[in-house]
N, C-alpha and C positions, 0 to 999 in steps of 0.2 A: 440381490435381495436388498431391502431397505434396513435398519436397524433392528425393527419391528417386525421383520419376516414378512410383510407382504411384498408383491410380487411388481410393484409400481416402477416404472422406470425412472432414472433421474431425471430431471428439469435439463432442459436447454436453455442455456445462459449465452444469449450474444457477445455482448459486453457489459462493463461497466460504465454506465452512468456519471456516479458521483457519489462523492465520500461526504455525510453527512458529520457536523461535529456538534457536541455538548452547547444549546443554543446559547449558554452563558459565555464562552468563549471567543467570540469572536464578533464584536456588536459591530454593525453597517447602519449610518444614517438612513432615516427610514423605515428599520425594518431591525431583524435579527436574519443575521447570515449565518443558516445553517448546514450549507454545501458550499464548496469551495471548484473544486473540479470539473470539466467534463473530459469524457474520456476521447469522445469524438465529437464531429459536429456533422449535421443533417446530412451534407451530401455522402459521407461514408454512411451515415445510417440508410440510403438509399439505392449502395452501390455505386454510388460514386468516388470522385478522391477529395481528400479535402484535412486538412491536418488541426488536429482539436483547440476548439478555443475555451477561453474561464469565462465564468459564470458565477454568478453569486444571487443567494435567495436575497431577496426583499420585503418579502410578505409574510405572511404568516398562516397558518392555517385553517380551517372550517372554524373552529372554537375557540378562543381566552387562550395565549401563551399557547396554542400546538403549534409545533411546526408541520413544513407540508414534506410529505414524500419519507418519515422517520417516526422516529418517535421522541418526546422530550424525558430523557429517562436521572433526569435531577439527580445524574453521579455529583461527588462528592469534590473532584477534582476535574480541572481541563482534559477532555478527550475525544477524541475522534470515536462515534459512535453507532455508526450506520455505513454499511456499504448499499447502494443500487445498481441490482443488476437487471437490462431489459431482455424481456421474453415474451413471447407470440402473444398470450393471452394469461395476465395478470389475477383473474380471477379462477380461472381451471387450477393454472401452479400452485394458489393459496388451498385450494381445498387437495390437489394431490399431496403436498406437504403437511395438512394438517391430517389426513389418512395415515401420514407415515410416522402420525405421535410429536411433529410439530407446533409448539405454540404457533398463534397467529392475532397478536397483540392488535392489530389494527388490519380488521376486514378490507375487501376490495371496496378505496375509493373512487369517484369520478371526479375529476376536477376539470375545469375548463376557463379562458379566457378566449378572445374574441379569433386568436388560431388555430383553435381547435380542442381539443380535448384529450388527457393522458387517466388513465388509471393506475394504481399503485395500492401495494397490499404490504405489511411489514412484517415480516416472520421472526422471530426470539434465534438466535446460534447458540450452541453451548460454551460457542467461545466469549466466556465472563459477560460484560456489557454490550458484547457486538448484536447491532441486528442486520436482519438484511431485508432491503426492499425491492419488490417486484414489480417491475417498471413497465407496461404498456404506454407504448407513445404512436406506434405508428401512423395511427390517426389525427398525429399533432402538425400541424403545417407551420407554427413557427421553427426560431430558431435551435432553440432550445428545449424548456418547459415549461409550462403556465407556472408563473410565481416569480421568474428569474429574468432578470439583465443581465446584458456584458457588462464585465468590471473596464472601466477608463485604462489603456495601457497603450503603449508605445505602438505607432503602427509599424508594420511589418519586423516585430521583437522577434517573434520566433525560436524563443528559446527551449521551448518545452511541445513533443505533440502527441503525446500520449501516457497512459502511464503505464507501466513498464513491471510492475510487482507493488506487493503489498503482503507485509510483512507482520507476524500475530507474535506478538510476546505469550508466552505458554506455561503453566505451570506445569514443573519436572512430570516426565512418565505421561503428559496429556495427550501428546501430537497421534500416536496411531489411531487413539478413540475420537480425535477430530477429525484426520484424513478419511473415517471410514466415513464419520458425518457426511463432509464434503463429497465425497464421491457416492454415497448411495443417492443424497437428498438432492445434490446440484451437479451430477455429471464431471465433477473434477477426477482426474486421476494421476497417481504419480509418476512425478519427472525425475529421474535419477540426477543427483548432480555429481556421482563417481560412476565409471562402469562396476558394475557388477553389483550398485546400492543394494541393501535391504531394506523394503520397503517400510519395514516396520522399526528400523531403525535410524535412517536416514543418513545424512552426511556428519561426520563428526570432527569438528574443526579444533583443534591443539595450540593455544595458545604460546606465543616464545618462550614463556615463563614456564611452560610443562603444567601450573597448576590449573588453569583453568580454561576455559572453550568456547564454543557451542554446540549444541545439533540441531541440524539444519533437516527441513524433512519441507521439500517444495511438491507444491501441486500445482493441474494444468488442464483446463479444458480441453475438449475435443479438436482434435482441425477444425476449419472453418470460423471459430470464433475468433473474435479480439476480448478477450476476458484477460486481463492480467494474469500472471504468476501470481499464486497464493507463495509465502513462506512460512511457515511454520517453525518458531525458533525456540531453544529452551535451553535451562544449563545441564551441561552432562551431568551422569549421576557420580561422578568419577573426579568432578571440579572440587578441589578445595581453597580456590579463593575466597574468599569473604566479602558473600554479596556483590555480586559481579555484575553489570547492568542489565540480564534478564530479571534479576532476583529484586533488581534496587526500582525496575519499572513497573513489577507484580505490585513490591510495597508502595511505591507513591500514585501510582494508579489502583489502589486498592483492588488489585487481582490483574486476568490475562486481559488482552485486549489488543490494538492496533496499532504496534509499536511507529512505525515507519512507515510511506508511500515511496516509490523509487520510480521517478514521473523519467522518462524516456527523452534525452538532446539528441539532435544531431551535431552538436560544435556544442562542447563541455565546456573549451574554452572561454569561448565566449559568453556562453549561459552565466558559468564558473562567475566569471567577471564580471555579466552585467548585475546577478543579485549580488554580489557583494556592493556593487555601488550605490542598489538600491535598497541597500542599508539591511540586508542577510547575514546574517552571524554564519560562518561556516567552520569547520570542524578541523583544527590542526593535528593532521597523522602524526604518529610518531617519528623524530627527527631521523632514525635509524632503518627507518622504512625504503629512505632513499638511497641509503649507505650500502645494502644488503648487496652481497654478491653477486653479479650478474643484473641485475636490477637498470642500471647505467644502457648498458646495451640492450634488455630489452625494449626500452624507452626511445634510444635508438631506433629500435628497428620498426617500431611503430610507427617511424616520421617524426617524433615529440621531439621535444629538449626537456631532459633531465629539470634543468633547473627554472626552465614555466613551470613544468606541472608542479616542483616541490614547492613555489612560489605562491601558487592557485591551492594549495592543497589537494590536488589528483589523484589517485591511485589509477594504478596502471595493472592490468595480469594477464599474461596470455603468453601464446606463441605460434609456431607455424604459419604465422601473418593473421590471427584472431587476437584480440586485441577487447579488452572490457577495461574501461577509465569510470572512475567514479568518483563523487566527492558527495560531503553530508553535511548536513548544516547542524547547527546545535537547537537546544528543543525551542522548538518555537512558544514553547509556555514554561514559567517559571518552576514549576512542578516537576519537568521533563518525563513530559507524559507522553511525545510525540514529535519528531521533527521528520524532514525529508532528506531524498537521495537524491541527485541527477544521474542519470546513467547513461553510457551512450558504450553502443556493442558495435566493436569490429569485426562481426563475424561471429564471436563469440556468443554463446545459448546460455551459461551458469553463470556461476559466482564463483570467483576469483580465489581460492584459500589464501592467498597470500593477504589478497585486501580483504575477509573476512576477518583475520587476525589483526590485520592493522587498525580495524574499523573497531574491533574488543579493547585494543590497547589503546585504542583513540579516545572514547569511550570512558577504561578507567583513569585517563589520565586526568581529563578534563572533572570526570568526577571527585578525584585529589585535588586540582584546584579549587573547585566549587567547595569541598570544605573549608579548606583552610583559608579561604576570602572572608 
């Protein structure tokens, strides 16, 4: 059943195609850059193989100042404002969601260029300023979408293959309501991060200090789709830390929204080094992270060198031959409203609790350094 009691089945989303930003955030020559991530290539859409490519929006929408494939929310601060999902029929999908009580601020729009046409509609979500674009592009013969061109990059860099997960920073206690909305409307379902996890509570991770932490709830779509995992993050009700990073995000962002995107890399060592050389600013983990009892043995068991991981700020968690490696950037915006994560999975499917604690502590320490500067 849907949130309003209707019997419509939730939509089937095949993949996330694009992440749109507040247009004032990412200026490009010859146009406004509203979107930067492509989840997969045309070969993958047609059932073949291929790695994800990176595209940037270089045109405006049908009217003056109107962005393609999303909304211009006029948000007060830089923000990742919109997610695009591939669907079979954008018009029908919009009608279904409207019948479930969802607001559709942009009804179906058809856009074309010399290589074909695509149809999209935009639906509001209950997650702050985040809107969702329903994208139908099966009839488009170009490499990605009308209005986009490839971003110049070094050949065969291959740092990132696809979007692994998307994390929303939520107001305290709102995750269960958001989970039900994404379940009833878009077909997501609860993904336990811990055996026996209560879907209404999610996973609670306590920081080393004991007076802070995170409550996480993961959602995924049914097998067969390649939609990224959606992670809902909020401050736990028992936290006594004064304004942790989720609460800081809510204040700086002026409400809930997309906090970070996890980009999958097959080689995190190469990707993090390349990102740093290209000018990316990586978050420094707490020094104590690599001195934890058993951490060196854990890193060696994964076939890696502890000093190298520490030098590049890469976190590692896991056991029994299944490991998770992560590194995080500092905020892309001065307002600390969005950052990126590189993630490599060696058989691991969750989000290591040690790494979650380390990320929590890293952001707290970075915020403290910023306040002193």
